[in-house]
N, C-alpha and C positions, 0 to 999 in steps of 0.2 A: 528447299529447306532454308528457314530463316534463323539467324542467330542474333541474340541481343546480349549486350554486355554492359556492365557498370564500369565507371572509370577505374583503372588499375590503382590499387592502394599503394602509396609509397611506403617505405619502411618506417612507419610511424611509431613513435615511442608511446603513443597513447592509444594502443590497441587494447580493447577490453572484451572479455567473453562473459556474457550473461548466462546464468544457470550452469552449463558445462558439466553436467553430471547425469546420472540416471534419474529421471523424473517420473513419478507416479502421479497421473492426472485423472480426475474423475471422468468416467467414460460418457455419461449422459447428463448434460447440464443445458440449461436454456442459453440461447445465443446472447452474447454480451457479458456473461458472468466472468469475473476475474478468477482465474484458476491458480496463478502463481505470480510471485513478485521477486524481483532481484534489484538490489540497490548498488549504484556506482557513485563513488565519492567524487567531489570536484578535483581532488588530488589525482585521481585516476584519469580524469578527463583532460586536465591541462597542467597538472603538476603544481597547482596552487590551491589555496583554501577557497578561492572564488574564481569563476571563469566567465569571461565575456563570450556569449554564444550569439552569433549573428544569424545563423540559419541551420536548418536540418534537412538533409536529403534522405529519402526513403527508398529502400530496395526490397520489395516484396520477394519472399522466398530466398533472400540473399542473392538476388540476381539483378535483373534489369530494373532501372529506376521507375518509380511510381509515385503516387500521391499518398499522403498520410492524413491523420495521425495513426490510423489503424491499418495494418498491412497483414497479408497472409504469411504463414510460414510454410515450410516444406511438409509439415505434418497435417494431414487432413483433419479438419475440425478445430484447428488451433491457429489463432491470429495473435499479433503482438502490437503493443502500443507503448510509446515512450512518453513519460511525464517529466517536464522540466519545471522545478519549483512547484510541483503538484499540479501543473497545468499541461494540456496537450498542445498548446500553441503559444501565442503572445511573445513573439520574437521581434527584434533582438532583446536579450535580457542578460542579467548577471546571475549565474548559477550560484546559489548560496546554500543549497542543501543537496543531498544525494539525488541523482537521477533515479527514477523508478521505471524499470522495464517490466511490463506486464505480459502474461500470457492469458488470452481470453478464448472462451468457446465462441464459435462463429456459425453454428447451425449445421455444419457438415458432420458426417460420422467421424468420431475420433478413432482413427485406425492405428495410432501409435507410429513410432519411427524416429528418425534422426532429425534434429532441428538444424543441422549444419547447412550453411548456405549452398545454393545450387551451382554457383560459378567457382571453378577450382582456383582461379587466380585472385578473385576479389569477392569472397563469399560473405561480405558484411551486410547487415540489415539497415544500419544507420550510419550516416557520416555527419558529424557536427563540425561546423566551421567556428573555430575559436580565433582568438587574436593572433593572426599570422600562422595558424596551424590547423590541422584537422584531428579529430578524434573519431576512431572507427569502433563501432559496437557490433560484435558478432554474437550469434546465438549458438550455444552448444548443448550437448546432452541428448539422450535418447528417451523418448516418452513411452511409458507403458500405461495403457488405460486400466483404471480400477473401477469396478462396479460399486457404487455407493459413496455417500458423503456423510459427514457429521451433521448434527442439527444443534441449533442454539434456540432454546425456548424463550419467548418473550416474558418479561417480568417487570413489575413496578416496584421500585424501592422508595419507601416513604421515610423521609427524614423527620426526626422529632421537631416539634414546635420549639422555637428559640426566640428569646428576647433580643430586640435590635441592639440594646446596649452591650450585649456580649460580643458584638462585632464593632468594636469601638474605632478601629482605624482600617485604612485600606490594606488588604492582605491578611487581616485577621480571619480566623475560621472558628466555627462552632457547629454543634448539632451533628456530630459524626455518627454515621450509620454503616455497619458492616453488611456486606452482601457478597454473593458469589456469581461469577459468570459460569454458566453451565454449558459445557460442550459435550454433547451426548452421542452415543452410538457410532463412534468412528470405526470404520471398517479396517481390517488388516491391509497391509501392503504399501502404505505411503511411507516415504523416507522422512518426511517432515510435514507437520501440520502447523499452520500459523494462524493467529487471529489479529485483526486490526480494529482498533477502536475509532469509529468515524462519527464525530459529533454532528447531530442534525443542526444545520445552520452553518457548518464549517468550523475549522480550527481557528481560535482567536489568537492572533499574533501576540507574542510576548506574554501569554497567559497560560502556561502549561497546565493541562488537565482540566481547564475551565470550560463548561458547556455554555453556549449561547442560551439566552432566555427563550423558552418555548411558549407557544400559544397558551393563554390562560394564566400567565404570570401577571400579578398585580403589583409586586414589589419593584423597587428600583434601586440600583446601586448594589444589589446583592445577586450573586449567581451560585451555581453548584459546581464544586470541584470534585473530580473523580481521582482517587488516589490508590496506590498499591497498599498492601497490608501494613507496610512500614510507615505509611503516611506521606510518602513522596508522590508528587503529581504523576498521574498515569501518562504513559506515552501515547500520543494520538497520531494517527496517520501513517504509522509504520508497522509492518508485520512483526509479531512477537511469537516466538516458538512456544508451542504447547509442550512444556518440558516432560510431562508424564507420558506422552504418547510413545508406544512401542509398536513398530510395524509388524512384529510377530503375533501380537495379540489384539491390537485395537482396544477400544473401550470408551468409557465416559470419564470426564474430568471436570473438576470444580476449581476455578481460579479465584482465590480470595481477594476481595477489593473492599474499598470503603468510599463513602461520599460525605461531603460536608458543605455547609454554607460558607461562602467566602465573600468578604466585602471587596467590591471592585471599584467603587467611586467614592469621592469625598462626601457627596450628598447621597443619602439613602433614605428610603421610606419603607415601612413595613408592608407586608402583604404576602401573597402566594408566590413561591419561587418554583419554577419547573424547568427541566432540561431533558433532552433525549439523546440517546446514543445508540448507533448501530454497531453490531459486532459482525465483521466480515471475515470469512475463513478463506485460506489459500492452502494449496497442497503442492508437495514436491516428492 
């Protein structure tokens, strides 16, 4: 009989549990699909608003050490991945935004069960080396498989034609168009359903809600900004709860949004402006 053990965790003040509740996860999904997300703030990692992270150690199943960034959990069909500043690697680095712990389907049958680590004394999945300390991340909660997922239909939102002189300075907007994100046919049984707005081409730093120009755009210095119904820039790259969902009934939901042109550069030329956005769902 062979035994393998990860290093014993000291009594760390930066122990964090991801998920840690009863989770309802889709039973049948393609391998690699993100099923659930959990966010851990820099304050939880190192007690400060920013953290210096030099390395990450990975412990598949909350047991013996292994390689990442994607590792298996104790639940068949479910793996986990850790994102630092939205990336799965690129260390050392300074953590400036919440860590994202993902649960992913991995092609095995989803049989449900507990995510708790396998080793009684050191059942953590991730150990982050920070400035003179360690941060340990555990997974908690029990997974219940649910048959079925929601659907999000594709749609094209066409903004009205606008004169360039209505966008007279950087940051000015015009040509607002209302639309709705449809999340349809959600089955019963999930505790929470979230949606994440993922701009095609990536999130533009220091430009909240703004989409990169997509292929076929001929204008310059002008982009499209997605906003909530109050006109505030939409949150990109983080899971947002579908407020209307109830696990007892399920159903379909419409999330009101709007989009507008926004001037992003001092020099701008008229033409066609296009952008694209993926809507990703996650479940708990």
